[in-house]
N, C-alpha and C positions, 0 to 999 in steps of 0.2 A: 465670693458668696453667690450661690446660684440664684437666678431670678425667676426660674420657672415656678409657677404656683404661688407667686408673690401676692400677699394680701397687704403687707405693710412695707414701707420704706423706713429702714432703721438708721438713725443718725446718733452718733456720739460726738460731743463737743467738749473740748478742754481749754480753759482759759490760760492766759499767760500770767506769770507772777513770780519768776525766779525760783528761789529755794522753796517758795510756798507750793510748788508743784507736788510736794509730799502729800498735801491734803487730798487732791483728787486721786493720787496714786493709791492712797489708803482705801479710798472708796471703791476704786476699780478692783482692788484685791478682794474686797468683800463680794462685789458683783460676780467676779470670775469664780470665786469659791461656790457661789450659789448655782452658777451654770454647771459647774463640775458635779454638784450633787444631782442635777437633773440628767446630765449627758455624759458623765464619765470624767476621769481626772485629766484627760488630754484636751478638754474643752478650753478654748482661749477666746478672749474678747473679739479678736479679729474674725472669728468664725461666725459672728452674729450680727455685725453691723455692716450695712451697705456702704456707709460713709463714716470715716473718723476724721474729725477736724481738730486741729490744735494750733495755738499761737504761742510763739516764744517757748517757754518751758513746756507748754501743752503740745507744741509741735514736736519737741523731743520725745515726750511720752508717746505721741502718735506714731512716730517712727519706730520706737521700741516695741510697740504693740503689733505693728503691721509689717515690719521688715522681715524677710525670710531668712532662716538659717540654712545650713547645707541640706537639711531634710525637708526644706520648703514648709517649715512651720515657723511661728513667730520667734524672733530672737529672744524675747523676754516673756516670761509669765508675769502677770500683773503684780503678784506678790514680790517679785524681784526688783521692781522699779524703785520702791522705797529704799531698799538696800543700796541700790545704785546712787541715789541721792545722798544717803548718809556717808557713803564712801568718797564721792567725788566733789560735792559742794564745798567742803572746806579747802580743797585744792583749787577750785575754780574761783572762789571768793575768799582768799586767805584773810583772816581777821588779825592783821598786824599792821602797825604803822612803820615797820622797818622797810625802807625803800629797796633794800637788797634782797628781800624775801621773794622767792619765785612766785609769780602771779601778780604781785604788786609791781607797779611801774618804778623803774629806777629814775634817778635824777635826769631832768630834761636838759639837753645841750642846745642852748640857743645863744645868739650873740649877747655879750654882756650888757650892751646898751639896751637891748630889749628887756632883759631881766631887771636892770636898774629902773627902767621906766615903769615896768609892771609893779615892782616893789613900792615905788614912790606913790603910784596910783592907789595901790591897796592900802598903804599907810594912811592916805588921806581919807579913803572910804572907812577905814577902821575907826577913825576919830569921829565919824558921823553915825556909824552903825555898829553897835556892839553885838557880836555874835557869841552867844553863851557857850557854844561848844569849844571855844578856844580861849585860853587864859590871857594871852598877850598877842600883840600884832605879829611877832616873829613866828609863832607856831601857826598862826593863820596864813601868813605869807608862804610858809613851807607847803601847807595844804593847797593854797591857791595856785602855786607854781605847777603842781601836778594836775589839779582839776581843770585849769584853763587850757593847758597845752596837750593833754593826753586823756584818754578814758581812764576810769578808775582802776581797771584791771587789764592785764595784757591779753587775756583770752587764750594763752598758749596751752594750758592744761585742757581747757574745753575742746579746743581744736584737735589736740592729740588724741583725746579720749573718743571723740566722735569719729574721727578718721579710723581709729583702730577698731571701733565697734561696727561701723557700717561699711568700711572699705570702699569698693567701687560699685556697690549696689545702686541701681538706678530707681528713679521714681516710678517707672512703669512696672517694676517688679514687686510692688507691695501686694500683700495677700488680700487686701480689700482696698477700696478706693479711699485715698487720703486727700485732704484739702488743708494746705498749710499756707497761710498768708505771710507775706513780708512786704517791705516797702523799698522801692528803688529811689535812692536820693538823687541820682543823676537825672531821671525822668520825672521825679516828683509825682509818682503814682504808685498805687498798690500793685503788687505782683502776687497772683494766687497760684501756687504750685499744686497741681492736681494730677492724680494718677491717670484719669481718663484723658485729659489733655495730652499728657506725656505719651500715651499709647497711640495718639493720632498724629503727633507732630514731634519730630526729633529735636527741634529747637526748644521744646517744652520739657524734654526728658533730662532733667538735671540729676546729678548724683545726690543721693539722699543726704550724704554728709554736707554738701553745699547748701541744701535746703534747710537743714537743721541749724547750721552756722548762720544762715541768713535770717531766719525767723527769730533767733535768740540774741542777735546783736543789739542789745538794748543801748540806746544812746546814753552817753555819760558813763555807763558801766563797762561796756565792752566795745572793741573796735568794730567798724563796719566790715562786712565780708564781701570781697570782690572775686568774681570768677567768670568763666566764659563757657559757652556751649558751642561747639563747632559741628556743623553739618554740611557736608560737601564743600562748597566754596563760600558759605556764609558763616559769620561768627556773630553770636549774640552775647552782649556783655551785660553783666549784672553788677550793680553797686548797691548792696543791700543792708538794711537795718531792720530792727525788730518789727515783726508783724503787728505788735501791740499798738503802734502808732496809727494803724488803720482799723484793726479788728481784734482787740484784745479778747473779747468774747466772740468767738467765730461761729456761734450757733446759727444766726441768721444768714451769714455768708454760706455756711454749709447747706442750708435749705435752698438758698437761691442757686448755688452751684449745682446741687443735686437736681433741682428742677430744670435748669438749663441743659445739663448733660443728658438727663433721662428723656427730655422732650425730643432729643434727636432720634430717639427710637420711636418710630410711629406706632408700634404695638403697645407702648407703655405711656399712657397719657395721665397717670394718676397724680403726677406732681404739677401738671401744667397750671392748674388753678389753686395750688397749694391747699389741697383738701386735707384738713387736720385729721379726718377719720382714717386717712391712709398713711399717716406719719406716726412714728414712735421715736421720740426725741429725748435724749438724756444729756443735760448740760451741766458741767461740773465747774464750779468756780474755785478760785484759790484763796478766797477770803479777803476781807478788807477791814480797815480800822474805823469805819464810819461812825460807829457808836462811841468810840474812844478818841475821836479826832480832837487834837489839841490846837489846831490852827485857829488863830484869832487875829482879826485885822485891827490892831491897836492904832496904828498910824498908817493910813493908805500910802503916804508919801514914801515910806520905807520899803514898800513891796517892789523892789527891783530884782536884779539878777540873783543876788545872794539869798534873798528871802525865799525866792521860788525854788532854789536848789539846795538850800540848807535849812531844814526844818527841825523840830524837836526830835530828840532821840535818833539823830543822824538820818532822818527821813528826807525824802525829796518831794516837797509839796507839788511841784509841777507834774511829775509822773503820777502821783497819787490822784490828783484831780482829773488828769486826762484819762487814765485807765478806768477809774471808777465811773466816770461819766459815760464812757462808751459801753462798759459792761451793763450799766443800768438801763441805758436806752434800748439795748437789744432785748433785755429781759422784759422791759415794759411793753415793747411791741409784741413779743411772742406770748406773753401772758394774756394780753388782750386778744390775740389771735385764737388761742386755744380756749379761753374762757367763753368765747362766742358760741361754742357748741357744748352744751351741758353734758352730752354723752361722751365727750372725748377729752375732758379736762385732764384726765390722768395720763393722756398720751404724751404730755410734756412734763418733764420733771427737771427742775432746776435745783441743785443742791449747792448752797452758798451760805457763808456766815459773814456778818459785818461786825463781829465782836472782838476782832483781834486787837491786841495791844499794839502800840506804836512799834515796839521792838519786834513783835511777831510779824507785822505787816511789811517789814523791810524786805526788798528783793534779794538782798545779799547778806543777811545775817546768818552766817553758816556756822555759828558756834554749835558745839555738840548739844548743849542744853536747848537751844532754840530749835534745832532740827528734830530732836526727840519730842519736843513740845508740840511741833507742828503735826507730827504723826499722831500724838495723843489727841490733838484737836480734831483731826480727821476721824478718828475712832469715836470721839464724843459726838461728832456731827451725825453719825449714823444713828445714834440713840435719840436724837432730838426729833420733835414733831416736824413733819414737812411744813415748809414755810413759803411765803411769797412776798414780793416787794410791795410795800404800801406806796402807791403812786403819789400820794400827797406829802407824806413825811420823808420818803426815801429810805425808810427803815424796813429791814426784813422782819416780818412778823409771822408767828405760827398760824397755820390755817385751822380754824375751829373744827374740832372733832376729826382732824385728819390723822392718818397713820404716821408712824415714825419714818424717817428716811430709810431705815433698814427694812422696814416692812414694805415700803414702796419699791425698793430695789428687788426684794424677793418676788413681788408681783411682776416687775420689769423682766426679771430673769425668766419667769414662766412664759411671758409673752414672746420673748426672744427665742426661747427653746421651741415653743409651739410653731412659731413662724419658720424656723429652720426645719423642723420635722415636716411641716406641710410642704415645703419646697422639695425636700428629699423624696417625699411620697409621690409628688407630682412627677418627678423625674423617673421614679421606679415604674409608675403606671404608664 
């Protein structure tokens, strides 16, 4: 995206959330359709945003929006992303207990003494802690053998699909600047994959396939992703897991990275002091079940490993708590930042729902019914009044007398189109 004549720095951010990526994909399809009404049917999301940030499933959406095809246009139109999810999620997260089913993990081969010891330990735990999802200790032991020694899914279909889709495309080739966080478990620190860093340093220029597999390697669900970058005589090694452990809502990260990168250009100082009048930020959540949360601390003594990783309706309380907390902290900060200037409150739009049912909030519920329902939720979210997080209650509430999310996105599309036209006019002059 050309920067000549720039008045605004435009940022799109997409949260992590597994199959719930269908929700922001639906919203992006609407935004792109509005941009096409203004600028023609070939308009694409990547033509309008200076930075697109995405974590986990949001990182995959980011790559789909910004990766070039053979004509140097985006690989996917926004409306095609939902179709991608509907086709591939059931294969990435197969909903069957059959251990021989592709995608699910087969029986684990460990020394019999280990298995015996684990079974005896689980049996003793079972007698103390009743887990409602399992009718007897034997079925629980079968689940635990898999859960303790391997991730829930083998990740083979995800890897094959991403490799086939992205091939050897590199981070430096994206059509606009992307920012995709992951976490290196060997170094115990976040790694931020960035187009601008990749263009400056060969050791930052990973294959987009490796970036996507890194940011989506959700602990417990999918295996970590390991790869290397070789440059001259130096090798950089990566041992990566899901970016959600560091920045599930990457909006603030995108703003900081944009500020850091653009401050390198002495002619462009508009982000050095994070001036909200110079920013246009769209942040898309993947939904949470905060309003319908069923977690209850009956006996604190029983909140050990199993309670944290096996909640009601096959949920994982540990990840729900961790991801919701980081999402809300970012929203709290940015809402305060933009609310501080009454003239530019509308420059930040966060679209999120906290009304998902427990089954809808699952990262891996890939049943046809649930995936279609998530698409419906995305469309219904467009019709709802724009909302904001109540800092005291933690609940997302409608903004009094505000427009709907759909109307706000129509306004957003007009700002994006005007910004692009202004840059093009400056170049022409």
